[in-house]
C-alpha positions, 0 to 999 in steps of 0.5 A: 389367341384372340378368342382366348382373350375375350370375356366369354371365350368363343367357339370354333366350328369346323365343317362349314364352308365359307358360303355357309354350306355344311360340308361336315368333317371326317373322323381323321380330320377331327383327330388331326384338327384336335391334335394340332389345336391341342399342341398349339394350346400347350406350346404356343400360348402362355399361359397354356390353353386347354380346349374342349371339343364336341363332334355333333351330327348335323344330319345323317352322315354329316358331322361338325366339330365344335371347339370351345375356347374357354374364358380367359384367366385373370392374365391375358394370353399371349404368344409363348416365347420361343423354346 
């Protein structure tokens, strides 16, 4: 949610270890990550957050997932009320 309230949004990168080594992501990890983030964007944030993503080949057989957090609307985003 923090990036969703920043003037330029942000980008989440999946498939890079904490030490900066590109480990890549599998297609099943991409599906699971996108599904989880999409559900959170719809159900846990007000107003709902639509995410864009891309899978980019870093090198043969190694892909990274980029998830774009869009610029915020005029109203800040916050945690959704419990449903």
